[in-house]
C-alpha angles and dihedrals in degrees: 000000000000119000123194130206122186126203140165103070124133147119118313135168121247109279092028131118139236134179119214122201130200117195117199126204125197130048132301100040093141093062096048125105104227127205139187118212132179133204136193124196113286094011136098121253112275122214108237106173142350133201123190127214087261093053100256112148138202131184141197111255090242093064103032112130092015106060128053126193119202139161140213108203092188088061096036088234137131122197138202114203108198119194133174090024120200131201088250089063088069107120145107107279120213133194117218139190121172105317095336124105133188122229093258134242125235119238117189121184110193142131 
């Protein structure tokens, strides 16, 4: 059974950067398709970025060119590098694999 733990959220000014991490426990991480979602109060979770086992990536239009998803299979970790952050990026960010979710990490973009 995979378990996921996110870290790296916080408060950042508009235009700033953050890097989120998602550490996975359990076996088989390298074959998993990993995703980052985000959610704001009263809204459904929005898919932000996906990375396949082979390293192929896809992004929501709203974050293309600003966010980068990557993975380190030796460390069982997936990352989300977020640059040029905007106030509308404020949300709780969740890591996902199959039916498993992390607890989420809050990202707040505000001056």
